[in-house]
N, C-alpha and C positions, 0 to 999 in steps of 0.2 A: 779493743783500743782504748789508750790508756788517758785519763780525764786531762793532763799536761798536754796530748799530743789534739785533744780537743781543742782546748784554749790556745793553740797557738795557731789556729785559723781565722779565731776574733780577735777583736779590737780591745783586748782587755790585758791591761799589766801585769805579767809576772811578777809573782811576789818571790822570796828568798827568805825565810827563818833565819835569824845569827840566834844563839844563846850567849850571851855576854854576863860571863860572872865577874862580881862587884869586890872590891875590897872595905867600900862602904856603900851600905845600902841604904844611907841620905841620899844621897847620890842621885838616885835611880832615875828621878823626873826630869835631869838636864838628860837624859837621853829620849827625850819625847822629838825633839828638833830634827833626828839621824831618824826616826820611822816611825811606826805605830806599837807600843809597848800591849801586850795582848795578854800576858803573865808575869808577875814578879813574885818569887818567893823570901821572905824574908829570912827566914830561918835557914835558906840555903844560899843567900845571896848570889840570886841570878835573875835575868829578864830574858823573857822571849820577844823580839824585838824584828816585826815585819817590815822587810824594804825592797824597793823596787829592787826586780833581781840583775838589771844593768847594772846598777850602781852598787850592788852587793858589796863588791873586793874593794873598792875602794873608801864605802861608810865602814867597812872592817878594818882598813888599816886607821881611820880616822879613831876608829871607836880603841885601838890599841893604844893608841899614843896618849889616850886621856889618864889623868894620873890615879884616877878609883876605879879604872879597870883593872880588872889582873888578866881575863884571857876574854877572847871570842872567837867563838868555832861557829861554823856553817850548821844546821841542822841537816840530818840526812833521811828529813821525812818524804822529801821525794823519790831516794831510792826502795822506798819500801814497794812491793806488787802489791797493786788495789785489785789484780783484775782477780776472779773469780775461776781463772784453770784450775790450779791446785786445791780447791775444794772440791769441783767437780770430780777432779780425779781421787781423792780419796773417797767419795761418795760412792763412786762406782768398786772401786778398790771391795770396799766397806761390802758392796752387795753381791759380789762375784763370792767373797769369804760366805756370807750369808747362804748364800745359795749350796753351796759345797758342803756345808756344816747340815744343811737341812738334808741333802741327799746322804750325807753319811748317817745321818739319825732313821732316816727311813731304809736303809740298807739292814742296818741295826735292828730295827723293829719288824724287817721281814723273814731274819734268821732267827728271832726268838719265836716266829711264827712257824 
């Protein structure tokens, strides 16, 4: 079960991260009124801004209308598979490969004797 599904049943506001690309890095402080700035890159001129998920589309439109904002995109972080199913499959596959190789090695040793 994913973390998002667990949080749906709680009374916790879901958050969405928006990546805000700026034309001018001097105005990044003006973004505080729209959400929480969690990261700012002066070199690459972008901010990561957390907003409430239900307001994300409206805030995205407002930010795109600002003159110092170049582009606003939604983060795809929520689409990443954080479950351990694929890792468990890789480990079991490695175990099968190791056993095969061990059996081959033992057969080769028996043939030499």
